N, C-alpha and C positions, 0 to 999 in steps of 0.2 A: 368685708368678710377678716375673720380671726383666723388665724394660723392654725392647724390642726395638726395635733400629735398621732403619727400615723400608729403607731406601737398602744395608744390609750384608745383611737378608733375601732382597733382590730378587738382590744381585749373587750371593750361594750361589746360590740356584739356578739362576740363569745359566749359575755358573760348572759347575755338576753337569752341566747340558745341553750345554756346550763337551767335558767331560772325558767323558762317553760317548758323543759322536760320534768322538771322534778316536780312541778305544778302538777301536772298531768295525776301523780298518783295520789293528789290533796283528797278524804272522803270517800275513797273503796276502799270492800271489802279485802283482805289478804288472797283471797280469791281472782277477785276482780283482777288486783295488781301483776298477777302471775299467768291466768290463762291466756293459751293460746288462742288468736283471732281471728290468724290466717294459716294456708296450709303449713308455710314452713315456720312456724310458732311464734312468730313474734308477738309479744307480751311487756308489757309498760317496766316492770322492772327489772326485765334481762335488756331493755334499752338504755338504763339507766348504769346496771352494773357494766355492759359492753364499752357506754360511753367514759365511765371512772376508768377505765383499764386503758383507753383509745389516750385518756391525759397524762394516767400514768407511764405510759410509752413513750409517748414523744415527746413530753416537757419533762423525763425524769429519764429514763435509761437513754433517748438520744443523746443528749446534753452531760451524760455523765454525772448525771445528779440520783442515782436512781432511791427511789420511792422506801423502796424493801431496807435498803441498805445490806445488813448482814444477818437482817430477819430473814426467812423462807415468808414468798409471796403465796397468797393462795393458792391454790389448786389451779384455778383455771385462769391463772394467769402465767403460767410455766408453759415454756415450749411442746411439752410432751400431752397439754392437755388434750380430750376430746375436741373434735370438730363444734365450733358454738357453743361450747362451755361457756360463755362467757355472754351469752344472749338469753341466759334462765336462771332465775331462782330453785337451789336445794329449798326442801322444806325446813334447814335448819338453819338456812341464810334469812336472817329477818329484813324487813323492807329499813328498818331504821339502822342496821348495820352494811347496807347497800347506800341507802342513803347518806351516812355517815362518811362511806368511803370515798362515794363521788364529792363531795363539800370539802375532803382534806387532801382529792386531788386537784380541784381546783387551786387551794392553796398553797401547794407544790406544784401546781402548773405557775399559778400567779407570782411563786418566789422566783421560778425560772424567768419565765416572764419579764420580771422588771429588773434582776441582776445581768440580763445579755442584751447587747444591742440587736436591730433587728438583722444584720448580717453576719452574727455569731455563726459558727458551723458545728455541726452536729452529725452522728451518723446513725442512722436508723439502723439497727443491728439484724432486723428482719427483714429488711429492703436487698435482693443483689447485690450484691459485692459493686456490681461498678457503678451503681448510682446508691449506694449510700449516701453519700454524702451530700447535705443537704443543709439550708440556713434556716433558721429562728422563722423568718418571716414565712418561707413553703410550709413550715409546721402549721405557726398560725394560721394562715389561711385556711392548706388540710384538715384541721381539727373545726373550725369555725363551718366550713364548708359539712363536715362528715358530721358535726351535734346538731347543725341545723336540718341536715336531712331525716335524722333520727329524733329529730321533737317534732317534724312532720309526719312523720310516722306516728308519735305517739299519738298525736293529735286527731287522727282516724281512728287509732284504737280506743280511742277515751270516748271519741262521740259513738263508738259501737257499743261501746260497754251500757253510756246511760245519755246519750245524745248531749253532752254535754260538748261547746266549742268554746273556742277562745284561741289570741294568739298569747296572753299574758294574764294573769288576775290583775283586774280591773280596768282591762286594756280586749277587749274581744275582737276589736278590729270586725263585726260581724254589721252588717247591713241589719234597723230594725224588725222585728218580726216576731209573730207567737208561734206555737208548735203547730196548729192549723194553715197558717201565712209557709211556713217550711214545706210540710206537708204538700200542699197545695203547688208547692214551686218544684217539688222535684216528683210528683206526678207529671207535672207539666215535661218536665226532661225526659219524662220514661216515654210521655207520649213522642217526644220530636225524636227520640233514638228511634223507636218503633217505625214512624211515617221513615226516617231518613234510610233508615235498613230497607225496608219493601221497596222505595225506591230504588233502588240501585239491581 
């Protein structure tokens, strides 16, 4: 067994989740990347916009490396933005702008990760004062969990839009089967759920 580099391991899992999330936008119309598919408005482009903000905040502001510097941040990144402003795209925010910002957020985050040891101390401005101090290691784990969670949301939203499934491009991690097999599988699960419900 070869020695591992903990920082490299963490960054690999973060990048896998980043790539998966962006991949879910490919091949869809402007409407489909934006349309809400849950009662709370979950949509693909909003998930990307949100995770861009997460990385900019946690790997930028927390460690004294603000991405925007002297430039004003976008309206949705400010503390006085409306609730959930980062979870949807306005008509004048293009897919390219949001995806581009996300990629630039990765680069900025990767710079922070490369520059600091895992035990480097940062302060999260939006956390309660008594627990604002944290480490780069903690932030990396937190952002991996958050990004992976949203990539899972994107998996489901994309499947609802056009039936596309899969972990990453070229590696779907799904058992083999055509549409008819999956329809039969779904029907079997529906019947099992109804039978269990009736048995109670």
